[in-house]
N, CA, C and O of each residue as an XYZ file, in Angstrom:
272
protein
N      11.242    -17.085      7.952
C      11.446    -16.733      6.553
C      12.744    -15.931      6.426
O      13.127    -15.210      7.347
N      13.407    -16.061      5.293
C      14.662    -15.356      5.053
C      14.452    -13.847      5.083
O      13.350    -13.359      4.831
N      15.532    -13.105      5.398
C      15.441    -11.649      5.480
C      15.152    -10.996      4.135
O      14.639     -9.877      4.094
N      15.472    -11.675      3.030
C      15.245    -11.076      1.719
C      13.915    -11.503      1.111
O      13.676    -11.293     -0.078
N      13.050    -12.101      1.924
C      11.731    -12.509      1.450
C      10.680    -12.079      2.469
O      10.953    -12.005      3.667
N       9.485    -11.797      1.981
C       8.401    -11.392      2.873
C       7.070    -11.759      2.227
O       6.887    -11.593      1.021
N       6.165    -12.247      3.021
C       4.796    -12.488      2.583
C       3.893    -11.755      3.560
O       4.025    -11.914      4.773
N       2.983    -10.958      3.040
C       2.064    -10.216      3.886
C       0.696    -10.139      3.244
O       0.517    -10.509      2.084
N      -0.251     -9.661      3.997
C      -1.620     -9.517      3.511
C      -2.001     -8.046      3.580
O      -1.739     -7.369      4.574
N      -2.622     -7.562      2.510
C      -3.132     -6.190      2.465
C      -4.636     -6.257      2.256
O      -5.134     -7.108      1.519
N      -5.344     -5.362      2.902
C      -6.778     -5.234      2.646
C      -6.992     -4.052      1.717
O      -6.273     -3.054      1.778
N      -7.980     -4.181      0.867
C      -8.341     -3.096     -0.039
C      -9.434     -2.277      0.631
O     -10.475     -2.808      1.019
N      -9.182     -0.970      0.763
C     -10.151     -0.079      1.382
C     -11.265      0.300      0.421
O     -11.261     -0.100     -0.743
N     -12.213      1.068      0.918
C     -13.377      1.478      0.125
C     -12.998      2.240     -1.136
O     -13.702      2.160     -2.143
N     -11.899      2.975     -1.091
C     -11.460      3.766     -2.243
C     -10.458      3.000     -3.109
O      -9.854      3.580     -4.012
N     -10.277      1.710     -2.843
C      -9.346      0.909     -3.624
C      -7.906      1.026     -3.161
O      -6.999      0.528     -3.828
N      -7.688      1.670     -2.037
C      -6.332      1.858     -1.533
C      -5.873      0.639     -0.746
O      -6.665     -0.043     -0.096
N      -4.567      0.386     -0.825
C      -3.970     -0.659      0.001
C      -2.846     -0.029      0.820
O      -2.283      0.998      0.440
N      -2.534     -0.653      1.934
C      -1.396     -0.232      2.741
C      -0.330     -1.308      2.585
O      -0.567     -2.481      2.874
N       0.839     -0.895      2.126
C       1.954     -1.833      2.000
C       2.485     -2.074      3.410
O       2.809     -1.119      4.116
N       2.579     -3.331      3.827
C       3.039     -3.616      5.189
C       4.411     -2.998      5.479
O       5.260     -2.895      4.594
N       4.606     -2.594      6.727
C       5.847     -1.939      7.142
C       7.073     -2.766      6.785
O       8.076     -2.221      6.323
N       7.001     -4.069      6.995
C       8.154     -4.926      6.693
C       8.541     -4.819      5.221
O       9.726     -4.771      4.891
N       7.553     -4.783      4.344
C       7.826     -4.665      2.907
C       8.351     -3.269      2.568
O       9.271     -3.129      1.761
N       7.764     -2.231      3.187
C       8.259     -0.866      2.949
C       9.704     -0.729      3.396
O      10.520     -0.119      2.705
N      10.018     -1.294      4.547
C      11.395     -1.236      5.045
C      12.347     -2.001      4.125
O      13.446     -1.531      3.834
N      11.923     -3.173      3.673
C      12.767     -4.009      2.825
C      13.163     -3.283      1.538
O      14.290     -3.416      1.062
N      12.218     -2.512      0.981
C      12.466     -1.837     -0.290
C      12.657     -0.331     -0.136
O      12.660      0.408     -1.120
N      12.816      0.113      1.107
C      13.060      1.527      1.394
C      12.003      2.424      0.742
O      12.329      3.440      0.127
N      10.746      2.038      0.884
C       9.636      2.824      0.346
C       9.217      3.838      1.401
O       8.860      3.485      2.526
N       9.268      5.098      1.010
C       8.958      6.202      1.915
C       7.703      6.932      1.432
O       7.341      6.824      0.261
N       7.035      7.676      2.326
C       5.883      8.477      1.893
C       6.276      9.393      0.738
O       7.320     10.043      0.781
N       5.448      9.441     -0.279
C       5.712     10.271     -1.449
C       6.437      9.549     -2.572
O       6.491     10.056     -3.692
N       7.000      8.364     -2.294
C       7.651      7.590     -3.353
C       6.622      7.149     -4.382
O       5.451      6.944     -4.061
N       7.071      7.008     -5.612
C       6.203      6.498     -6.673
C       6.439      5.005     -6.834
O       7.567      4.520     -6.749
N       5.354      4.296     -7.066
C       5.458      2.871     -7.356
C       4.707      2.596     -8.650
O       3.823      3.356     -9.048
N       5.067      1.514     -9.288
C       4.426      1.110    -10.533
C       3.661     -0.174    -10.263
O       4.177     -1.089     -9.620
N       2.436     -0.240    -10.751
C       1.616     -1.436    -10.605
C       1.598     -2.144    -11.956
O       1.146     -1.587    -12.957
N       2.094     -3.377    -11.970
C       2.118     -4.193    -13.182
C       1.030     -5.250    -13.051
O       0.967     -5.955    -12.044
N       0.179     -5.364    -14.056
C      -0.957     -6.284    -13.975
C      -0.990     -7.232    -15.166
O      -0.728     -6.839    -16.303
N      -1.313     -8.470    -14.882
C      -1.496     -9.496    -15.902
C      -2.619    -10.401    -15.409
O      -2.526    -10.959    -14.316
N      -3.673    -10.553    -16.197
C      -4.828    -11.338    -15.745
C      -4.460    -12.767    -15.370
O      -5.083    -13.348    -14.483
N      -3.472    -13.334    -16.021
C      -3.071    -14.709    -15.736
C      -2.093    -14.805    -14.564
O      -2.161    -15.741    -13.767
N      -1.187    -13.838    -14.462
C      -0.104    -13.924    -13.477
C      -0.355    -13.129    -12.204
O       0.245    -13.422    -11.170
N      -1.230    -12.126    -12.260
C      -1.531    -11.357    -11.060
C      -0.999     -9.940    -11.112
O      -0.782     -9.378    -12.185
N      -0.793     -9.370     -9.931
C      -0.381     -7.977     -9.777
C       0.986     -7.934     -9.105
O       1.253     -8.682     -8.163
N       1.842     -7.055     -9.598
C       3.144     -6.820     -8.971
C       3.286     -5.327     -8.724
O       2.836     -4.510     -9.528
N       3.905     -4.982     -7.624
C       4.169     -3.582     -7.291
C       5.680     -3.401     -7.281
O       6.402     -4.131     -6.602
N       6.149     -2.416     -8.045
C       7.583     -2.181     -8.176
C       7.862     -0.712     -7.891
O       7.163      0.167     -8.395
N       8.878     -0.448     -7.086
C       9.278      0.929     -6.841
C       9.784      1.523     -8.151
O      10.554      0.877     -8.862
N       9.368      2.727     -8.477
C       9.651      3.292     -9.799
C      11.138      3.445    -10.083
O      11.545      3.376    -11.242
N      11.960      3.650     -9.058
C      13.395      3.810     -9.338
C      14.027      2.520     -9.852
O      15.071      2.561    -10.504
N      13.406      1.379     -9.566
C      13.895      0.106    -10.108
C      13.706      0.093    -11.622
O      14.607     -0.296    -12.366
N      12.537      0.518    -12.068
C      12.256      0.573    -13.504
C      13.156      1.611    -14.172
O      13.658      1.383    -15.272
N      13.359      2.747    -13.512
C      14.232      3.781    -14.076
C      15.647      3.258    -14.258
O      16.270      3.499    -15.292
N      16.160      2.545    -13.260
C      17.528      2.029    -13.390
C      17.601      0.949    -14.467
O      18.613      0.830    -15.158
N      16.529      0.157    -14.615
C      16.502     -0.844    -15.686
C      16.500     -0.161    -17.048
O      17.200     -0.596    -17.962
N      15.716      0.907    -17.188
C      15.670      1.602    -18.474
C      17.010      2.265    -18.769
O      17.446      2.300    -19.920
N      17.665      2.790    -17.739
C      19.001      3.359    -17.934
C      19.957      2.295    -18.463
O      20.742      2.544    -19.377
N      19.874      1.111    -17.874
C      20.753      0.024    -18.286
C      20.459     -0.397    -19.728
O      21.378     -0.619    -20.517
N      19.179     -0.504    -20.062
C      18.784     -0.917    -21.414
C      19.171      0.143    -22.439
O      19.699     -0.174    -23.504
N      18.901      1.410    -22.105
C      19.151      2.493    -23.049
C      20.590      2.996    -23.011
O      21.016      3.752    -23.884
N      21.330      2.570    -21.995
C      22.729      2.960    -21.902
C      22.937      4.430    -21.619
O      23.924      5.020    -22.060
N      22.017      5.023    -20.889
C      22.149      6.447    -20.599
C      21.638      6.784    -19.230
O      21.528      5.932    -18.349
N      21.326      8.060    -19.072
C      20.849      8.527    -17.775
C      19.358      8.813    -17.792
O      18.865      9.577    -16.963
N      18.625      8.200    -18.740
C      17.169      8.317    -18.827
C      16.720      9.768    -18.978
O      15.696     10.175    -18.428
N      17.501     10.542    -19.733
C      17.121     11.919    -20.021
C      17.389     12.897    -18.907
O      16.935     14.039    -18.977
N      18.109     12.492    -17.882
C      18.370     13.393    -16.744
C      19.685     14.096    -16.930
O      20.084     14.895    -16.083
């Protein structure tokens, strides 16, 4: 598989927690303590996005520094 793509499997624990596979964490530079956003659509499924991606998108849309 290409370096910019990854497919992995996560198990859901008793408390509803999942572990993001190391390869995916490395690909997106996800570190302990980082915030992620869970996007859900009953028809399309679940997506996990690192919050700084959404912040940079909002900065671009709003044309500012997102209140910082």
